[in-house]
N, C-alpha and C positions, 0 to 999 in steps of 0.2 A: 322767396327762395327757400326759407327754412321749412316751409310746409311741404314742398314737393317731395323730398326724400321720405318724409313721414307717410305721405299718401301712397308712395310706391311700396313702402313696407307693408302697409295695411292691405294694399291690392294684392301683393304676392302672398300674404297670409291667407287671404280669402281664396285665391286661385289654388294654393297648395291644399287647402281644405277640400275644395271641390274635386280636385284630381284624386286625392286620397279616398274621398267618399265613393267616387265612381269606380276606382280600382277595387275597393273592397266589395262593392255591390256586384260587380261583374265577376269577381272571382268566386263568389259564393262562400266566402270565409265565414265560419260561424262565430258567434259572439262569445268571447271568453267571460265577459261579465255575466251574461245570461246563464252560461254553463255553471259559473260559481254560485249564482243565486239558486239555481235548481239543485245543485249538489248539496248546498248547505240548507236548502229549503227555507232560507231567510233573505228578505230584502231589507237592507239597511239604508235609511234615509235621514239626512240631516235637515233640520228645520230652524227657523229663526226664533231664538228663545224670547225675544222681546218685540214681537210683531203680531199682537192679536188683531183680528181674529184669524190670521193665517195659522198660528199655533197658539193654543190657550193652555196655560199651566193650571192644573187642578180644575178642569172645565166643568160646566154644567153637563148633566147627562145628555148624550147624543149631540154635543156641540164641541168636539175636540179641536176644531179649527179647519179652515178651508184646505190648507196644504196637507194636513193630516188625513183628511177624508180623501183627497186625491191619492195619497200614498196607500191608503187602505184599498182603494179601488184598483190600483196597479198591482198590489200584492195579491188581491183576489183574482185579477186577470192572469197572473203567473201561477196561481195556486200555491203560494208560499206564505210563511209567517212574515210579520212586519216588526222591525225594530226601529224606533224613533230616537234620534240623538239631537237634542237642542244645542245649538251653537250661537255665537254672538256676532261674528264678523265674517265678511266674504273670504278673507284670507284663511280662516279656520275651515270653512266649507271646502275651499280649493285644496288645502293640504290633506284633509281627510279623503277626498276623492282621489288625489294623486297616490296616496299610500294604499288605497284599496280598502280602507276601513269603512267607507260608505260607497254606495253605488249611484246615488242621486242626491242632489241638494234641491229640496223644495222649500224655499225660504222667502217667497215674495221677492225674488231676485230680478232686478232689471238688467237686461243684457246690454253689453257695450263692447266696443272694439278693445278697450284696455283690458276688460275682464276676459275677453276671448283669448288673450295670450295665456291664460291659466287653465281655462276649462272650455268645453264645448257647451253650447246652448241648444236646447230644443226650440221648436216653433213656440211662439207665445201661447200661453193658455189664458192670459188676461192682458188687456190693454189699459194702461194707466196714463196719467198726464200730470204735470205740475199743477197743483191747485192751492187754495189758500183759505184761511180764515182771516177776515179783515175787520178791524175795529170800525163799527158803523159810524162813529163820530168823526173818522178821518175821511169819510166819503160825502160828497155833496148830495143833497136831497132836494132838488129844485121843485119837485112836485110830489114829494112823499116817498115812502119806502118802496111802494110797488114799482115806481119808476126807477129807483135805485137798483132793484133786482134786475130790471130789464137792461139797464145801462151796463152792468158789470157781470157779464156771463163767463168770461175767462180772464186770465191774468193779463193778456195783452190789452184789455180794456182799461187797465190802470196806467197805461203808458203816459197819458196826458194829465194825470193827477200828481201834483207836486207835493213834496214833503212826506211821502210815505216811506217808512223804513221797514226792513224785512228781517225776520229771523228764519234760519234754515239749518238743516243738518249739514255739517261740514263735508265737503268733497263728495256730495251726492249728486245725482243727475239734476235734482232740483236746484242745487247750489250753482251748478254750471249754467243752467238755463237762466237763472236770475242775473248772473254776472254778464251774460251776453245780451239779454233782453232789456235790462235796466242798468246800463253801465254807470250812470250818474247817481243812482240811488244808494242810500245807506243800507248795506247788507251785512248782517252779523251772523256768523256761523258758530255752531255749537257741536259738541261731541255726541249728543243724543237729541232725538226729536222732542223728548220730554223737556229738556232744558230750553230748547228753542220755543216751545209752546209756553213755558212759564214766563218767558220774556214778554210775550204778548199779554198774558194775564196780568203781569205787573205794570203794563202800560209803558214798557221800555221801548217797544216797537209797535208799529201800526198793523203789521200783517205777519202771520206765520205761514210759511210755505212748506208743503209736503206733497207726496203723491196723493191722487184723488181717493184711493182706497183708504189711506190713512185718515184723511179728513172725514170721509164717510163713517169710518169706525168711531172716530171721536164723537161725532154727532149721535151715533147709536148709544154710546156710553153716557153721554151727557147732553140731552136735548136742550138744556137751558143755555147752551153756548150760542144758540141762534138769537137769543135776545140781545146780546151785545156784539156779536160777530156775524158778518155776512159770509156764508160759504160761497166760494167761487170755484166751480168744478168743471167748467167747459174746457174742451180739448184745445191745447195750444201746441202740443207735440205728442207723438206716440211714444210711450215708454213701454217696452215689451217685457212683461213678467214671464219668465221662462224657467224651466228646470235646467240644472247644470249637471254635466257628467265629466268624467276624466277624459283627457285628450288622448285616447288610445283605442277606442272601440266604436267605430262609426256604425256598425251593425246594431249595436245596442241603442244608439241614438235614433236610428231609423225605427226601431221597435217602439221607442218612447213617442216618437212623432206620430206614428200610427195610432197609438193609444190616445194621445191628445186630440187627434182629429176625430176619433170615435166619440170622445166625451163631448166635443162640440156638436157633432152631428146629431147625437141623441138628446141634446139639451141638458146634459148633466152639469156642465159648467154653469149654465144660466141658473139652474136650480140652486147651486152652491152660492152664486152671487146673491140671489134673492134671500137665501137662508142667513147669510152673514152680513150683508150690507143693506138689506131692506127690512131688517127685523132686529130687535135687541134681545131676543130670547137667549142669545149666547152670553150676554153681559152678566157677570157674577154680581149678586147682590151683596153689599157690604154690611 
């Protein structure tokens, strides 16, 4: 009974969005956000300060981060200058958009119904999934490591393994997934991914769960992790990584969606995925 009103609210939010989108499209109303960008000749984009390689502070030459390169491409598309603002939390991104201090949040953000209450989301430019690094000693190896890799392709393959405990970023989509998929498991949540990862390294948990791009980035930064931990990267659910805009300009959202579609069509997105997640050239040497 308690879920029905909530579902109705979500349904009416989505219907309202579609009606608004159609009304703006049919009316031919111009985008106030685009007009502001062209008038000031500056596109202002917020990024995630602590999520390399989407944004990299003091980067190696030609490796500013995947989201920064997307922002550069869009600024070039609009023929304007680009201003990048690193932020830390989704709430900060949403407030800056609402105030008009930024026009887009490109921050490795996963879209959700809850977040849709504060911002509009574009079509996804990346598809992620809950993934993990699992201590190899916690996994059975009946016929050696090769068989272990074949047995554990995604997180659901851990369902029948007893005694595994998990660390995860608190209140993230990965946290919600774990609580639903492993209701009887020990799940420990932390304020940062770094803190959750450290619990794995200190052997306080058997598995660290984060999105698949975060895990791939860790492996690029430290390939020695594979010696002790098995990466489990197979898809268990789609997490859509999208750009966010303020909830007032659907015409601007349409413009961004066309831009994303073109990046996919021309293969630019795949080039960036290969650049940052199939190579470690972006990793800064200490």
